[in-house]
MARBANU-564034 format. One record per residue: residue number from 1; residue in one letter; x, y, z of N, C-alpha, C in turn. Coordinates in nm, 2 decimals. Example, Ala and Ser with C-alpha at 12.3 -4.5 7.8 and 13.67 -1.06 7.14 Angstrom:
residues 2
  num  residuo     n_x     n_y     n_z    ca_x    ca_y    ca_z     c_x     c_y     c_z
    1        A    1.32   -0.57    0.78    1.23   -0.45    0.78    1.32   -0.33    0.78
    2        S    1.28   -0.22    0.71    1.37   -0.11    0.71    1.29    0.00    0.79
END
This chain:
residues 77
  num  residuo     n_x     n_y     n_z    ca_x    ca_y    ca_z     c_x     c_y     c_z
    1        M  -12.27    0.29   -3.63  -12.15    0.23   -3.66  -12.04    0.28   -3.57
    2        S  -11.96    0.19   -3.51  -11.86    0.24   -3.41  -11.73    0.18   -3.46
    3        V  -11.63    0.27   -3.46  -11.49    0.23   -3.50  -11.39    0.27   -3.39
    4        K  -11.31    0.18   -3.35  -11.21    0.20   -3.25  -11.08    0.26   -3.32
    5        V  -11.03    0.37   -3.27  -10.92    0.43   -3.33  -10.80    0.43   -3.23
    6        R  -10.69    0.38   -3.27  -10.57    0.37   -3.18  -10.45    0.45   -3.24
    7        Y  -10.37    0.51   -3.15  -10.25    0.59   -3.19  -10.13    0.53   -3.12
    8        F  -10.02    0.52   -3.20   -9.90    0.46   -3.14   -9.78    0.55   -3.15
    9        A   -9.68    0.51   -3.06   -9.55    0.58   -3.06   -9.56    0.73   -3.04
   10        S   -9.48    0.80   -3.11   -9.47    0.95   -3.09   -9.61    1.02   -3.13
   11        L   -9.68    0.95   -3.22   -9.81    1.01   -3.25   -9.91    1.01   -3.13
   12        K   -9.90    0.90   -3.05   -9.98    0.90   -2.93   -9.94    1.01   -2.84
   13        D   -9.81    1.03   -2.82   -9.77    1.14   -2.74   -9.81    1.28   -2.78
   14        S   -9.80    1.30   -2.91   -9.83    1.44   -2.97   -9.98    1.46   -2.96
   15        I  -10.06    1.36   -2.98  -10.21    1.38   -2.97  -10.26    1.38   -2.82
   16        G  -10.19    1.31   -2.74  -10.22    1.32   -2.60  -10.32    1.21   -2.55
   17        R  -10.34    1.11   -2.63  -10.43    1.00   -2.60  -10.39    0.88   -2.68
   18        S  -10.43    0.76   -2.64  -10.39    0.64   -2.71  -10.51    0.58   -2.80
   19        E  -10.63    0.62   -2.77  -10.74    0.57   -2.85  -10.86    0.66   -2.84
   20        D  -10.95    0.64   -2.94  -11.08    0.71   -2.95  -11.18    0.60   -2.99
   21        L  -11.31    0.63   -2.97  -11.42    0.55   -3.03  -11.50    0.65   -3.11
   22        V  -11.51    0.62   -3.24  -11.58    0.71   -3.33  -11.71    0.65   -3.38
   23        D  -11.82    0.72   -3.37  -11.95    0.68   -3.42  -11.97    0.74   -3.55
   24        V  -12.00    0.66   -3.66  -12.02    0.71   -3.79  -12.14    0.64   -3.85
   25        N  -12.19    0.70   -3.96  -12.30    0.64   -4.03  -12.25    0.61   -4.17
   26        G  -12.28    0.50   -4.23  -12.24    0.47   -4.36  -12.09    0.43   -4.38
   27        I  -12.05    0.42   -4.50  -11.91    0.38   -4.53  -11.82    0.50   -4.53
   28        V  -11.71    0.49   -4.46  -11.61    0.60   -4.45  -11.48    0.55   -4.48
   29        T  -11.38    0.64   -4.50  -11.24    0.60   -4.53  -11.16    0.62   -4.41
   30        V  -11.04    0.57   -4.41  -10.94    0.59   -4.30  -10.92    0.74   -4.28
   31        A  -10.90    0.81   -4.39  -10.88    0.95   -4.38  -11.00    1.03   -4.31
   32        E  -11.12    0.98   -4.34  -11.24    1.04   -4.28  -11.24    1.01   -4.13
   33        I  -11.20    0.89   -4.09  -11.20    0.85   -3.95  -11.10    0.94   -3.88
   34        W  -10.98    0.97   -3.94  -10.88    1.06   -3.88  -10.95    1.20   -3.85
   35        A  -11.02    1.25   -3.96  -11.08    1.38   -3.95  -11.19    1.39   -3.84
   36        M  -11.26    1.28   -3.82  -11.37    1.28   -3.72  -11.31    1.27   -3.58
   37        A  -11.20    1.20   -3.56  -11.14    1.18   -3.43  -11.05    1.30   -3.40
   38        N  -11.00    1.37   -3.50  -10.90    1.48   -3.47  -10.94    1.60   -3.55
   39        A  -11.06    1.66   -3.52  -11.11    1.77   -3.60  -11.02    1.89   -3.61
   40        N  -10.94    1.92   -3.51  -10.85    2.04   -3.52  -10.71    2.01   -3.56
   41        R  -10.68    1.89   -3.60  -10.54    1.84   -3.63  -10.54    1.78   -3.77
   42        P  -10.46    1.84   -3.86  -10.44    1.78   -3.99  -10.37    1.64   -3.98
   43        M  -10.40    1.55   -4.07  -10.33    1.42   -4.07  -10.19    1.44   -4.12
   44        P  -10.09    1.39   -4.05   -9.95    1.41   -4.10   -9.94    1.34   -4.24
   45        D   -9.86    1.40   -4.33   -9.84    1.35   -4.46   -9.79    1.21   -4.47
   46        N   -9.70    1.18   -4.38   -9.63    1.05   -4.39   -9.68    0.95   -4.29
   47        I   -9.80    0.96   -4.25   -9.86    0.87   -4.15   -9.89    0.73   -4.21
   48        L   -9.87    0.63   -4.13   -9.91    0.49   -4.17  -10.04    0.45   -4.10
   49        A  -10.12    0.38   -4.17  -10.25    0.34   -4.11  -10.27    0.19   -4.13
   50        A  -10.35    0.13   -4.04  -10.38   -0.01   -4.05  -10.53   -0.03   -4.01
   51        V  -10.59   -0.12   -4.08  -10.73   -0.16   -4.04  -10.73   -0.31   -4.00
   52        N  -10.77   -0.33   -3.88  -10.77   -0.47   -3.83  -10.63   -0.53   -3.84
   53        M  -10.53   -0.46   -3.81  -10.39   -0.50   -3.81  -10.33   -0.53   -3.94
   54        E  -10.38   -0.47   -4.05  -10.32   -0.48   -4.18  -10.30   -0.34   -4.24
   55        Y  -10.18   -0.31   -4.28  -10.16   -0.18   -4.34  -10.24   -0.16   -4.46
   56        V  -10.30   -0.03   -4.47  -10.39    0.01   -4.57  -10.36    0.15   -4.62
   57        D  -10.41    0.19   -4.73  -10.40    0.32   -4.78  -10.51    0.40   -4.71
   58        I  -10.49    0.53   -4.70  -10.58    0.62   -4.62  -10.72    0.63   -4.69
   59        E  -10.73    0.58   -4.81  -10.86    0.58   -4.88  -10.94    0.45   -4.86
   60        H  -10.88    0.36   -4.78  -10.94    0.23   -4.76  -11.07    0.25   -4.68
   61        S  -11.17    0.17   -4.72  -11.30    0.18   -4.65  -11.30    0.11   -4.51
   62        V  -11.37    0.17   -4.42  -11.38    0.12   -4.28  -11.53    0.08   -4.26
   63        Q  -11.54   -0.03   -4.19  -11.67   -0.09   -4.16  -11.70   -0.09   -4.01
   64        N  -11.82   -0.11   -3.97  -11.86   -0.12   -3.83  -11.78   -0.23   -3.76
   65        G  -11.73   -0.19   -3.65  -11.65   -0.28   -3.56  -11.50   -0.29   -3.60
   66        D  -11.46   -0.22   -3.70  -11.32   -0.22   -3.74  -11.24   -0.15   -3.63
   67        E  -11.11   -0.18   -3.63  -11.01   -0.11   -3.55  -10.91   -0.04   -3.65
   68        V  -10.90    0.09   -3.64  -10.81    0.17   -3.72  -10.70    0.22   -3.64
   69        A  -10.57    0.19   -3.68  -10.46    0.23   -3.61  -10.37    0.33   -3.69
   70        F  -10.32    0.43   -3.62  -10.23    0.52   -3.69  -10.09    0.52   -3.63
   71        F   -9.99    0.52   -3.71   -9.85    0.51   -3.67   -9.77    0.62   -3.74
   72        P   -9.66    0.67   -3.67   -9.57    0.76   -3.74   -9.48    0.67   -3.83
   73        P   -9.41    0.73   -3.92   -9.32    0.64   -4.01   -9.22    0.57   -3.92
   74        V   -9.19    0.45   -3.96   -9.10    0.37   -3.89   -8.96    0.39   -3.95
   75        T   -8.86    0.41   -3.86   -8.73    0.42   -3.90   -8.64    0.33   -3.82
   76        G   -8.53    0.29   -3.88   -8.44    0.20   -3.81   -8.30    0.24   -3.82
   77        G   -8.21    0.18   -3.75   -8.08    0.23   -3.75   -7.98    0.11   -3.75
END
């Protein structure tokens, strides 16, 4: 199973890359995808996540071929 992981805005800058490709077996959650792609970096508490361009909870299940995106919190002025 292969999942594309994308990072946006300041999160992309702090991680130092815009995307990863993660190979996993079985059903995994968004939180587990983060851990697989970022083994030495804890997931920020206030992170936003999307699967296939729809916002989801970090416990949402991820399937083969999905795209998981991580965003910092959005603020406006």
